[in-house]
C-alpha positions in Angstrom: 114.8 80.2 99.7 113.9 77.5 97.2 110.8 75.5 98.2 111.6 72.1 99.7 109.7 68.9 99.3 107.7 69.4 102.5 106.4 72.8 101.3 105.3 71.7 97.8 101.8 70.3 98.7 100.7 73.6 100.2 102.3 75.6 97.4 100.5 73.4 94.8 97.1 74.1 96.4 97.8 77.8 96.5 99.2 77.8 93.0 96.0 76.2 91.6 93.8 78.8 93.4 95.9 81.7 92.2 96.2 80.7 88.5 93.3 78.4 87.8 90.3 79.8 89.7 88.4 82.5 87.8 87.0 84.0 91.0 90.4 84.5 92.5 92.0 85.7 89.2 89.3 88.4 89.0 90.0 89.7 92.5 93.8 89.6 91.9 93.6 91.3 88.5 91.3 94.1 90.0 93.7 94.6 92.9 96.8 94.9 90.6 94.9 97.3 88.3 94.3 99.5 91.3 98.0 99.3 92.4 99.1 100.2 88.8 96.9 103.3 89.0 98.5 104.2 92.3 102.0 103.8 90.9 101.1 106.0 88.0 100.5 108.9 90.3 104.0 109.1 91.8 107.6 108.1 91.4 108.4 107.2 95.0 108.2 104.8 96.6 108.4 102.5 93.5 106.0 100.0 94.9 102.4 99.7 96.1 100.6 97.0 98.1 97.2 96.0 99.4 95.5 93.0 101.0 92.9 90.7 99.5 90.5 88.5 101.5 92.3 85.5 102.8 88.9 83.6 102.7 89.6 83.2 99.0 92.3 80.7 99.9 91.4 79.3 103.3 87.7 78.7 102.8 87.0 80.1 106.3 84.4 82.9 106.5 84.3 85.8 108.9 82.0 83.6 111.1 84.6 80.9 111.3 82.5 78.4 109.3 84.3 76.4 106.6 83.1 76.9 103.1 81.7 74.0 101.1 84.4 74.1 98.3 86.9 71.3 98.6 89.4 73.2 96.4 90.4 75.7 99.1 93.4 75.4 101.3 92.0 74.1 104.6 92.5 71.7 107.4 95.9 71.6 109.2 97.3 74.1 106.7 95.0 76.9 107.7 97.4 78.4 110.2 100.0 78.6 107.5 97.9 80.8 105.3 96.4 83.7 107.3 97.2 86.8 105.3 97.4 87.5 101.6 99.1 90.7 100.2 99.5 91.9 96.6 102.7 93.7 95.8 103.5 95.7 92.6 107.1 96.8 92.1 108.0 99.2 89.2 110.1 97.7 86.5 113.9 98.0 87.0 113.6 99.0 90.7 114.0 97.5 94.1 112.5 98.0 97.5 114.3 100.9 99.2 115.3 99.0 102.3 115.4 95.4 103.4 112.7 94.1 105.6 111.8 91.1 107.7 108.6 89.7 109.1 109.4 88.9 112.8 106.6 86.5 113.4 105.6 85.3 109.9 106.7 82.9 107.2 106.3 84.5 103.8 105.4 82.4 100.7 105.6 84.4 97.5 104.6 83.6 93.9 105.3 85.6 90.8 102.0 86.5 89.2 103.2 88.7 86.3 106.7 89.8 85.3 109.8 88.6 87.0 112.5 89.6 89.5 114.6 88.4 92.3 114.2 88.1 96.1 117.4 89.1 97.9 117.4 87.0 101.0 119.6 86.4 104.0 119.8 83.5 106.4 118.4 83.1 109.9 120.4 84.9 112.5 122.3 87.2 110.0 121.9 90.9 109.5 120.6 92.6 106.3 124.1 93.2 104.9 124.5 89.6 103.5 121.6 89.1 101.2 121.8 87.0 98.0 119.4 87.1 95.0 117.2 84.3 93.8 115.4 84.7 90.5 111.6 84.2 90.4 109.6 83.9 87.2 105.9 84.0 86.4 104.5 80.7 85.1 103.8 80.2 81.4 101.0 78.2 79.9 102.7 74.8 80.4 105.2 75.4 83.2 104.7 73.4 86.4 108.0 73.7 88.2 106.9 75.5 91.4 110.4 76.2 92.5 110.8 78.6 89.6 107.7 80.6 90.5 107.7 80.5 94.4 110.0 81.7 97.1 109.8 81.2 100.9 111.2 83.6 103.5 111.4 82.2 107.0 110.2 84.3 109.9 112.8 86.9 111.0 114.9 86.7 107.8 115.9 89.9 106.0 115.0 90.3 102.4 113.9 92.7 99.6 112.5 92.3 96.1 114.0 93.7 92.9 112.1 93.8 89.6 113.5 93.0 86.2 113.4 95.7 83.6 110.9 94.3 81.2 107.7 95.1 83.1 106.3 95.9 86.5 106.6 92.9 88.8 103.3 91.7 90.4 103.6 89.2 93.2 101.2 87.5 95.6 102.4 86.8 99.1 101.0 84.6 101.7 101.8 85.0 105.4 101.5 82.6 108.4 100.6 85.6 110.7 97.2 87.2 110.4 96.6 90.8 109.3 96.3 92.2 112.9 99.3 90.2 114.2 102.1 90.4 111.7 105.1 92.5 112.8 107.2 94.0 109.9 110.6 95.5 110.6 112.7 97.6 108.2 116.4 98.2 107.9 115.9 101.9 108.6 114.6 101.0 112.1 110.9 101.3 111.4 108.6 98.6 112.9 105.0 98.3 111.8 103.0 95.9 114.0 99.7 94.4 112.8 97.5 96.3 110.4 99.9 99.3 110.1 102.2 97.1 108.0 99.8 97.0 105.1 99.0 100.6 104.4 99.0 101.3 100.7 101.3 103.9 99.4 103.4 104.1 102.5 107.2 104.4 102.3 107.2 101.3 104.6 104.7 99.3 102.5 105.7 95.7 102.7 105.3 92.5 100.6 
């Protein structure tokens, strides 16, 4: 769904970290390069995914001590940003089956390329999904609603890439890596860390 006014402060902080911080950009670029190599070795599934350290965005280390940087997303917003996944979808393709994250809000930004998120509404099944176009930001673009999408917990959705280039997206989840429960239209359920295996037919965004 389109970001609302209340979600914009958090998205702005995340957007700055993703696109303006050299340290973060280096990690993301390296991750997407690895995913591109993985996609180059096979045709199906047409996507690949991995996680990156959430500490890049929360400023909370493994020992629970806050980092010194004031640029990181912290404070009361920490529980909203507990997992970060990279997702690369081959150009002109879509995820094979719809999915939903039972216990997690998904916030997605288009990093490179463009596509659509087909999304339902709370309480409805995966048969009634509608597309919303998402574009990567240009040098001077600042309209977060064009670049970000939000999927509430439990809502069915799937991504579809445009035909120009592979679609790279960065997704943030409110559930942590060991807690998130991903469900797929084919009946598969992947609780916790099982939902982020790279190269799996059930790899999720």
